[in-house]
C-alpha positions in Angstrom: 5.2 18.5 -15.6 3.2 17.5 -12.5 1.8 21.1 -12.4 0.8 20.8 -16.1 -1.1 17.6 -15.3 -2.9 19.4 -12.5 -3.7 22.3 -14.8 -5.1 19.9 -17.4 -7.5 18.4 -14.8 -8.5 21.9 -13.5 -9.6 22.9 -17.0 -13.3 21.7 -17.3 -13.4 20.8 -21.0 -9.9 19.2 -21.0 -10.8 17.3 -17.9 -13.9 16.0 -19.6 -11.9 14.9 -22.6 -9.3 13.1 -20.4 -12.0 11.3 -18.4 -13.9 10.4 -21.6 -10.7 8.8 -23.0 -10.1 6.8 -19.8 -13.7 5.6 -19.9 -13.3 4.4 -23.5 -10.0 2.6 -22.7 -11.8 0.8 -19.8 -14.5 -0.4 -22.2 -11.9 -1.5 -24.7 -10.0 -3.5 -22.0 -13.3 -5.1 -20.8 -14.1 -6.3 -24.4 -10.6 -7.6 -24.7 -11.2 -9.9 -21.7 -14.8 -10.9 -22.5 -14.9 -14.4 -24.0 -16.8 -14.9 -27.3 -19.9 -17.2 -27.3 -19.0 -20.8 -27.9 -15.5 -20.5 -26.6 -14.5 -22.5 -23.5 -12.8 -19.9 -21.4 -11.7 -22.5 -18.9 -9.9 -24.5 -21.6 -8.3 -21.3 -22.9 -6.8 -20.5 -19.5 -5.6 -24.1 -19.1 -4.0 -24.0 -22.5 -2.2 -20.7 -21.8 -1.0 -22.1 -18.4 0.3 -25.2 -20.2 2.2 -23.1 -22.7 3.5 -20.7 -20.0 3.8 -17.9 -22.5 5.9 -19.8 -25.0 6.1 -18.6 -28.6 2.9 -19.1 -30.7 4.7 -18.4 -34.0 2.8 -16.4 -36.6 0.4 -14.9 -34.1 2.9 -13.3 -31.7 2.8 -9.8 -33.1 -1.0 -9.8 -33.6 -1.5 -11.0 -30.0 0.8 -8.2 -28.8 -1.3 -5.6 -30.6 -4.5 -7.0 -29.2 -3.2 -7.0 -25.6 -3.4 -10.8 -25.3 -7.0 -10.9 -26.5 -6.3 -12.9 -29.7 -5.2 -16.1 -28.0 -8.3 -15.9 -25.8 -10.7 -15.5 -28.7 -12.4 -12.7 -26.9 -14.9 -10.3 -28.3 -12.1 -7.8 -29.3 -9.8 -10.6 -30.3 -8.8 -8.9 -33.6 -8.1 -5.6 -31.9 -7.2 -2.7 -34.1 -5.1 -4.7 -36.7 -7.9 -5.0 -39.4 -8.2 -1.2 -39.3 -4.5 -0.6 -39.5 -4.2 -3.1 -42.4 -7.1 -1.4 -44.2 -5.6 2.0 -43.7 -2.2 0.9 -45.1 -3.9 -0.7 -48.1 -5.9 2.4 -48.9 -2.8 4.6 -48.5 -0.9 2.4 -50.9 -3.8 2.3 -53.4 -3.9 6.1 -53.4 -0.6 6.1 -55.3 -1.9 3.7 -58.1 -5.6 4.6 -58.3 -6.3 8.1 -59.7 -9.7 8.2 -58.2 -8.3 7.8 -54.7 -5.6 10.4 -55.4 -8.3 12.8 -56.5 -10.3 12.2 -53.3 -7.2 12.9 -51.2 -6.7 16.3 -52.9 -10.4 17.3 -52.4 -9.9 18.1 -48.7 -12.3 17.2 -46.0 -15.0 15.8 -48.2 -12.6 13.5 -50.1 -11.0 12.4 -46.8 -14.4 11.5 -45.4 -15.0 9.3 -48.5 -11.7 7.6 -48.0 -12.5 7.0 -44.4 -15.8 5.4 -45.4 -13.9 3.1 -47.8 -11.5 2.2 -44.9 -14.4 1.3 -42.7 -15.9 -1.1 -45.3 -12.5 -2.7 -46.0 -11.9 -3.0 -42.2 -15.1 -5.0 -41.8 -14.3 -7.2 -44.8 -10.8 -7.9 -43.4 -12.4 -8.6 -40.0 -14.6 -11.3 -41.6 -11.6 -12.9 -43.3 -9.3 -12.8 -40.2 -12.0 -13.9 -37.8 -12.8 -16.9 -40.0 -9.1 -17.8 -40.3 -8.6 -17.6 -36.5 -11.7 -19.6 -35.7 -10.6 -22.3 -38.2 -7.2 -22.4 -36.6 -8.7 -22.7 -33.1 -11.1 -25.4 -34.4 -8.2 -27.4 -35.8 -5.9 -26.8 -32.9 -3.3 -25.0 -34.9 -3.9 -21.7 -33.1 -1.5 -23.1 -30.4 0.4 -25.3 -32.9 -1.5 -28.5 -31.8 -0.1 -28.3 -28.3 -3.4 -27.9 -26.6 -5.5 -30.7 -28.2 -6.5 -32.0 -24.8 -8.1 -28.6 -24.1 -10.5 -27.9 -27.0 -11.0 -24.2 -27.4 -14.3 -24.5 -29.3 -15.7 -27.8 -27.9 -18.2 -29.9 -29.7 -21.3 -31.7 -28.4 -22.9 -28.7 -26.8 -26.3 -29.4 -28.5 -25.8 -26.4 -30.8 -25.1 -27.1 -34.5 -21.4 -26.7 -35.4 -22.0 -24.2 -38.2 -24.1 -22.0 -36.0 -21.4 -21.9 -33.3 -18.7 -21.0 -35.8 -20.9 -18.4 -37.6 -21.7 -16.8 -34.3 -18.0 -16.6 -33.4 -17.1 -15.0 -36.7 -20.0 -12.5 -36.4 -19.0 -11.7 -32.8 -15.4 -11.0 -33.7 -16.3 -9.0 -36.7 -18.8 -6.9 -34.7 -16.0 -6.5 -32.1 -13.7 -5.1 -34.8 -16.4 -2.6 -35.8 -16.9 -1.5 -32.2 -13.1 -1.1 -31.7 -13.0 1.1 -34.8 -15.9 3.1 -33.4 -14.3 3.5 -30.0 -11.1 4.7 -31.6 -13.1 7.3 -33.6 -14.8 8.4 -30.5 -11.5 9.1 -28.8 -10.3 11.1 -31.8 -13.5 13.2 -32.0 -14.3 13.7 -28.3 -11.2 12.6 -26.4 -7.4 13.3 -26.4 -5.0 12.0 -29.0 -5.5 9.8 -32.0 -8.0 7.1 -31.0 -6.5 4.2 -32.9 -3.0 4.9 -31.7 -4.3 5.3 -28.1 -5.9 1.8 -28.3 -2.7 0.2 -29.6 -0.8 1.9 -26.8 -3.3 0.5 -24.3 -3.0 -3.0 -25.7 0.8 -3.0 -25.5 0.9 -1.3 -22.1 -1.5 -4.0 -20.7 1.2 -6.6 -21.4 4.0 -4.8 -19.5 3.3 -6.1 -15.9 2.9 -9.7 -16.9 5.9 -9.8 -19.2 8.1 -8.0 -16.7 7.1 -10.4 -13.9 7.7 -13.3 -16.3 11.3 -12.1 -16.8 11.8 -11.8 -13.0 10.3 -15.3 -12.3 12.3 -17.1 -15.0 15.6 -15.1 -15.0 15.9 -13.7 -11.5 16.2 -10.2 -10.1 19.6 -9.5 -11.6 18.5 -9.8 -15.3 15.2 -8.2 -14.4 16.9 -4.9 -13.3 19.4 -5.1 -16.1 16.5 -5.4 -18.6 14.8 -2.4 -17.0 18.1 -0.3 -17.3 18.4 -1.3 -21.0 14.7 -0.4 -21.6 15.3 3.1 -20.2 18.3 3.5 -22.5 16.3 2.4 -25.5 13.3 4.6 -24.7 15.6 7.6 -24.2 17.2 7.0 -27.6 13.9 6.4 -29.3 12.5 9.6 -27.9 15.5 11.6 -29.0 15.3 10.2 -32.6 11.5 10.6 -32.8 11.9 14.3 -31.9 14.8 14.9 -34.4 14.0 16.7 -37.6 15.6 18.6 -40.4 14.0 22.1 -40.8 14.2 23.5 -44.3 13.7 27.3 -44.2 11.0 28.6 -46.5 10.5 32.3 -47.3 7.2 33.6 -48.8 7.3 36.7 -51.0 5.0 39.6 -50.4 1.9 39.7 -52.5 -0.8 42.4 -52.9 -4.3 40.9 -52.9 -6.9 43.7 -53.2 -5.8 46.3 -50.7 -4.0 44.0 -48.4 -0.4 42.8 -48.3 0.1 39.1 -47.8 3.3 37.0 -47.4 6.7 38.2 -46.4 6.8 35.6 -43.6 9.4 32.9 -42.9 8.6 29.3 -41.9 10.2 25.9 -42.4 9.4 22.4 -43.7 10.0 19.9 -40.9 11.4 16.6 -42.2 11.6 14.0 -39.5 14.5 11.6 -39.3 12.0 8.8 -38.9 9.7 10.0 -41.6 8.1 6.6 -42.1 7.1 5.9 -38.5 6.6 2.3 -37.5 5.0 1.2 -40.9 8.3 -0.4 -42.3 8.6 -2.5 -39.2 5.1 -3.8 -39.6 5.6 -4.5 -43.3 8.9 -6.4 -42.7 7.4 -8.4 -39.8 4.4 -9.4 -42.0 6.6 -10.5 -44.9 8.8 -12.6 -42.6 5.8 -14.3 -41.1 4.8 -15.6 -44.6 7.3 -18.6 -44.5 6.2 -19.4 -41.0 2.5 -19.4 -42.1 3.3 -21.6 -45.1 4.9 -24.2 -42.8 1.5 -24.7 -41.2 0.2 -26.4 -44.4 2.9 -29.1 -44.4 3.3 -32.2 -42.3 4.8 -31.1 -39.0 5.7 -34.7 -37.9 7.7 -35.5 -41.0 9.4 -32.3 -42.2 11.5 -32.4 -45.4 14.9 -30.9 -45.9 13.6 -27.6 -47.3 11.0 -27.4 -44.6 13.6 -28.1 -41.9 16.0 -25.5 -43.4 13.2 -22.8 -43.4 12.3 -23.7 -39.9 15.8 -23.5 -38.6 17.0 -20.4 -40.5 14.2 -18.3 -41.8 11.6 -18.8 -39.1 13.8 -18.9 -36.0 14.3 -15.3 -34.8 17.5 -16.1 -33.1 19.3 -17.1 -36.3 21.6 -14.6 -38.1 19.8 -15.1 -41.4 16.5 -14.1 -39.9 18.0 -11.0 -38.2 19.9 -9.8 -41.3 16.9 -10.3 -43.5 14.6 -8.5 -41.1 17.1 -5.6 -40.9 17.4 -5.3 -44.7 13.7 -5.5 -45.3 13.1 -2.6 -42.8 15.6 -0.4 -44.7 14.0 -1.3 -48.0 10.4 -0.6 -46.8 11.6 2.7 -45.1 12.8 4.1 -48.4 9.7 2.7 -50.2 7.2 4.1 -47.8 8.9 7.5 -47.6 8.9 7.7 -51.4 5.2 7.2 -51.7 4.1 9.4 -48.8 6.3 12.4 -49.4 6.3 13.8 -52.9 9.0 16.5 -53.3 7.6 17.6 -56.7 4.1 18.2 -55.2 5.6 20.1 -52.2 7.7 22.3 -54.5 4.7 23.0 -56.8 2.6 24.1 -53.8 5.3 26.3 -52.5 5.7 27.9 -56.0 1.9 28.4 -56.2 1.8 30.4 -53.0 5.0 32.4 -53.6 7.3 30.3 -51.3 10.9 29.5 -52.0 13.9 28.0 -50.2 16.6 30.7 -49.8 19.3 30.1 -52.4 17.2 27.6 -54.4 15.2 28.4 -57.5 11.5 27.5 -57.3 10.1 24.6 -59.2 12.3 21.6 -60.2 15.5 22.8 -58.4 13.5 23.0 -55.2 12.1 19.5 -55.8 15.6 18.1 -56.4 16.9 19.8 -53.3 14.1 18.4 -51.2 14.6 14.9 -52.6 18.4 15.2 -51.9 17.7 16.2 -48.3 15.1 13.5 -47.8 17.4 10.8 -49.1 20.2 11.9 -46.8 18.0 11.8 -43.6 16.1 8.6 -44.6 19.3 6.5 -44.2 19.9 7.2 -40.5 16.1 6.9 -40.0 16.1 3.4 -41.6 19.2 2.3 -39.7 17.5 3.5 -36.5 14.3 1.6 -37.2 16.3 -1.6 -38.1 18.4 -1.5 -34.9 15.5 -0.9 -32.6 13.4 -3.6 -34.3 16.0 -6.3 -33.9 16.7 -5.5 -30.3 14.1 -8.0 -29.0 15.9 -10.8 -31.0 19.1 -10.1 -29.1 17.1 -9.8 -25.9 15.6 -13.3 -26.1 18.9 -14.7 -27.3 20.5 -13.3 -24.2 17.6 -14.5 -22.0 17.8 -17.9 -23.8 14.1 -18.0 -24.4 12.0 -17.4 -27.6 8.9 -16.3 -25.6 10.3 -12.8 -25.4 10.6 -12.2 -29.2 7.6 -9.7 -29.1 7.7 -8.7 -25.5 6.8 -5.0 -24.9 10.3 -3.8 -24.0 11.8 -3.3 -27.4 11.3 -3.1 -31.2 7.8 -2.3 -32.5 6.3 -2.0 -29.1 8.7 0.7 -27.9 8.4 2.6 -31.2 4.6 2.7 -31.0 4.4 3.5 -27.3 7.0 6.3 -27.5 5.4 7.8 -30.6 1.9 7.7 -29.3 2.9 9.0 -25.9 4.8 12.0 -27.5 1.9 12.9 -29.8 -0.7 12.7 -27.1 1.4 14.8 -24.7 1.9 17.4 -27.5 -1.8 17.6 -28.1 -2.6 18.1 -24.4 0.2 20.7 -24.3 -1.2 22.6 -27.2 -4.6 22.8 -25.6 -3.0 24.0 -22.4 -1.0 26.6 -24.2 -4.3 28.0 -25.7 -5.5 28.6 -22.2 -2.2 30.2 -21.1 -1.1 27.4 -18.9 2.4 26.1 -18.7 2.9 23.1 -21.0 4.5 19.7 -20.3 7.7 20.3 -22.1 8.7 23.6 -20.4 
């Protein structure tokens, strides 16, 4: 593997792509630490020191994906989440809007149009989210009213209040657009999928501080035990992410003009985790809705219903929260797989080009067979996603601290990091194989 890395840097064009990717990552991390105009960076640091990394409720997952930039209200505070949300919305709308479905089938031109719609929707979501976060920071609810003595957006600076808030919203929205542009630059001129690489960078940036936090508060014993458990989880996630069911496909020979085509054998790779990390994000977002709704009620005098929701639905250490989270992930896994993989469409395309599964008649029998296989492998994939996603809940129950509920050693973070790492390594390896160099996985 080390020799493969050396071979990659010895190849001029591949070395240029790797260095370009590293440069874009450096720019992204610089923007994630650069404070927005009108924000008191000193008060932000004092507030974070006062909280000492304790749970910030509904913003935990978003802050993790932004690499800690959200709670600092930096230029790249929103990170890549508006783009991810816009992409998911467009992907879901493709199923219900015929025009989008037609664009998806038009190939590269249609995909370019969908990408354009995704960019517009990303900027719109950036305006909405930045306005919401600025309003939360202004009212003190960004840190659940625990940093009122350190105003994040101070008044009395001589600049009109509306101008300061408008500048903050425009800066964060422009930061979202620039993050989207940086991700596309990595995709076009670098190595790997740009958006995935930026998410990987944000999560990896939290690893040293979160690891040191565990050592400081829990001691060396639990620190090394957590590292051992993390290695086991990463190994298991890597194994499952690579697992797939290969359905053999045989193409009949066809005479086109004077040439013979077909007669080849291939396969349809159906991954065990066909849905990726999307069901976990859906389930997390849905479970955050009750916690977000609690922000609109009186925190000093909670009612019985509010107290019950706070103690059972919002608290990640409670059995009801864990069971609900697990069941939602299983539901969204089946839902997302059903809308992203259409057995009937795959069977029709195979039939159109003379392909068939040995022992299965083309057409509807092939579609039924693919649907049967997909339903069989989706269950272990859903259980795997659910188990990995709830691991952080048991981690912070064991560590007796809720501040680790989204720490980058389990759940969504590990799924994203392992998935992005594998895809990036495969892309580098494929480029090395084209130049007759030894790949990473040999």
